[in-house]
VODREN-674868 format. One record per residue (C-alpha): z, y, x; residue in three letters. Coordinates in steps of 0.1 Angstrom, whole numbers, padded with zeros to 4 digits, always signed. Each point is the difference from the previous one (the first is absolute). Example, Ala and Ser with C-alpha at 12.3 -4.5 7.8 and 13.67 -1.06 7.14 Angstrom:
// residues 2
+0078-0045+0123ala;-0007+0034+0014ser;
//
This chain:
// residues 198
-0083-0112+0000unk;+0002+0022+0028unk;+0012+0036+0002unk;+0001+0001+0041unk;-0031+0026+0003unk;+0029+0021+0006unk;+0018+0004+0020unk;+0040-0008+0001unk;+0029+0026+0004unk;+0029-0025+0011unk;+0009-0035+0007unk;+0033-0020-0004unk;+0004-0028+0013unk;+0021-0026-0017unk;+0029-0023+0017unk;-0019-0012+0032unk;+0030-0004+0014unk;+0004-0032+0031unk;+0020-0025-0026unk;-0032+0001-0020unk;-0029-0001+0024unk;+0016-0020+0034unk;+0018-0037+0001unk;+0007-0020-0033unk;-0003+0020-0019unk;-0030+0018+0006unk;-0023+0000-0030unk;-0033-0020+0000unk;-0031+0018+0024unk;+0031+0020+0016unk;-0025+0011+0030unk;-0029+0012-0024unk;+0026+0025-0017unk;+0012+0017+0024unk;-0033+0002+0019unk;-0008+0018-0036unk;+0028+0022-0006unk;+0002+0011+0041unk;-0041+0011-0009unk;+0016+0021-0026unk;+0026+0013+0003unk;-0024+0011+0035unk;-0028+0013-0018unk;+0028+0018-0027unk;+0010+0022+0032unk;-0034+0002+0016unk;-0007+0018-0037unk;+0029+0023+0003unk;+0016-0020-0033unk;+0041-0004-0007unk;+0000-0035+0015unk;+0036-0015-0024unk;+0020-0031+0017unk;+0019-0017-0032unk;+0029-0017+0017unk;+0017-0028-0027unk;+0040+0001+0004unk;+0006-0034-0012unk;+0035-0016-0015unk;+0028-0012+0029unk;-0015-0035+0012unk;-0033+0009-0006unk;-0032-0003+0025unk;+0001+0041-0003unk;+0028+0010+0004unk;+0003+0030+0011unk;+0014+0005+0039unk;-0008-0041+0009unk;-0035+0000+0011unk;-0021-0015-0022unk;+0010+0034-0024unk;-0025+0019+0031unk;-0031+0009-0001unk;-0028-0016+0020unk;-0025+0035+0002unk;+0011+0024+0022unk;+0010+0036-0022unk;-0015+0026+0015unk;+0034+0024-0015unk;-0009+0039-0013unk;-0015+0014-0030unk;-0028-0015-0001unk;+0019-0036-0001unk;+0030-0012-0011unk;+0021-0035-0013unk;+0013+0002-0033unk;+0029-0031-0007unk;+0005-0013-0035unk;+0018-0031-0013unk;-0023-0009-0035unk;-0039-0012-0003unk;-0012+0035-0004unk;-0004+0019+0027unk;+0006+0034-0018unk;+0026-0013-0030unk;+0039+0017+0022unk;-0020+0020+0028unk;-0018+0031+0012unk;-0036-0017+0003unk;-0013+0022-0033unk;+0016+0034+0011unk;-0015-0005+0035unk;-0033-0013-0014unk;-0006+0030-0024unk;+0022+0028+0028unk;-0038-0009+0022unk;-0024+0002-0029unk;-0005-0038-0001unk;-0020-0009-0024unk;-0021-0031+0011unk;+0023-0029+0019unk;-0003-0038+0010unk;+0021-0027+0000unk;+0003-0027+0027unk;+0028-0026+0010unk;+0022-0026-0015unk;+0007-0017-0023unk;-0037+0003-0025unk;+0019-0006-0033unk;+0035+0012+0008unk;+0001+0038+0021unk;-0039+0006+0000unk;-0010-0009-0030unk;+0029+0023-0015unk;-0001+0029+0020unk;-0043+0000-0007unk;+0012-0002-0034unk;+0024+0033+0004unk;-0021+0022+0017unk;-0027-0010-0031unk;+0019+0006-0020unk;+0012+0038+0015unk;-0035+0012+0004unk;-0009-0010+0030unk;-0036-0017+0014unk;+0011-0034+0016unk;-0027-0023+0024unk;+0023-0033+0004unk;-0023-0014+0027unk;-0007-0042-0014unk;+0003-0011+0046unk;+0036+0024+0006unk;+0021-0016-0023unk;+0021-0038+0001unk;+0024-0017-0014unk;+0013-0035+0002unk;-0004-0031-0017unk;+0010-0012-0033unk;+0021-0030-0003unk;-0011-0025-0020unk;+0028-0004-0033unk;-0003-0037-0006unk;-0012-0001-0034unk;-0007+0035-0007unk;-0027+0013+0026unk;-0014-0017+0029unk;+0002+0021+0030unk;-0017+0029+0005unk;-0016+0013+0036unk;+0006+0032+0006unk;-0037+0013+0002unk;+0000-0001-0039unk;+0035+0014+0001unk;-0011+0031+0015unk;-0034-0005-0016unk;+0012+0003-0038unk;+0024+0026+0007unk;-0024+0024+0009unk;-0026-0010-0030unk;+0034+0012-0018unk;-0010+0031+0008unk;-0037+0007+0002unk;-0005+0011-0027unk;+0017+0035+0013unk;-0007-0006+0033unk;-0020-0004+0032unk;+0013-0039+0014unk;-0037-0009+0009unk;-0008+0020+0033unk;+0009-0018+0033unk;+0024+0023+0024unk;-0030+0010+0018unk;-0016+0018-0024unk;+0036+0019-0008unk;-0007+0033+0015unk;+0027+0032+0000unk;+0007+0041+0004unk;+0025+0019+0000unk;+0015+0012-0042unk;-0004+0030-0006unk;+0029+0029+0000unk;+0019-0008-0031unk;-0015+0034-0019unk;+0008-0015-0038unk;+0014-0027-0019unk;-0008-0036+0018unk;+0005-0032-0022unk;+0036-0005-0013unk;
//
């Protein structure tokens, strides 16, 4: 379904970290993903929307272990009240973080989600946002993941593009999952004058 007749008030950029978009660990189509996420960030800044960069803290030895090169955010952050970084340790960007409070304090009612991985952190974050009453846009060309390898005797390998499509499809009854990044528009969130989603 298409819901983007309205501009969204926040952009969540999930786990766009060096380990996942450069070198041997990069997701398929990483350059395309970076083009789309960069355009969304630029659009959100220009529209006055809240930009939240979500950064995953992996366990020791992981590609995204804190304070290692792979953990660094790929996109430049413009720190300020309209652009923040939130660190997480779970798939769901809301779990154990200040994300919901940040959004509700700004009066955000609608948001776009982009980044990776489609079937993990992106889907978990979008699903919780929907459950908390936010309107959600998941641009179909602005999230990505890896191929799922074959499991001998169980299943063939699943291409990354298929995994991303299935992850989005699981949200499609409630979220807009068919709009391209280029069609997403942004606006400033209203002053919080009434209770927002909880």
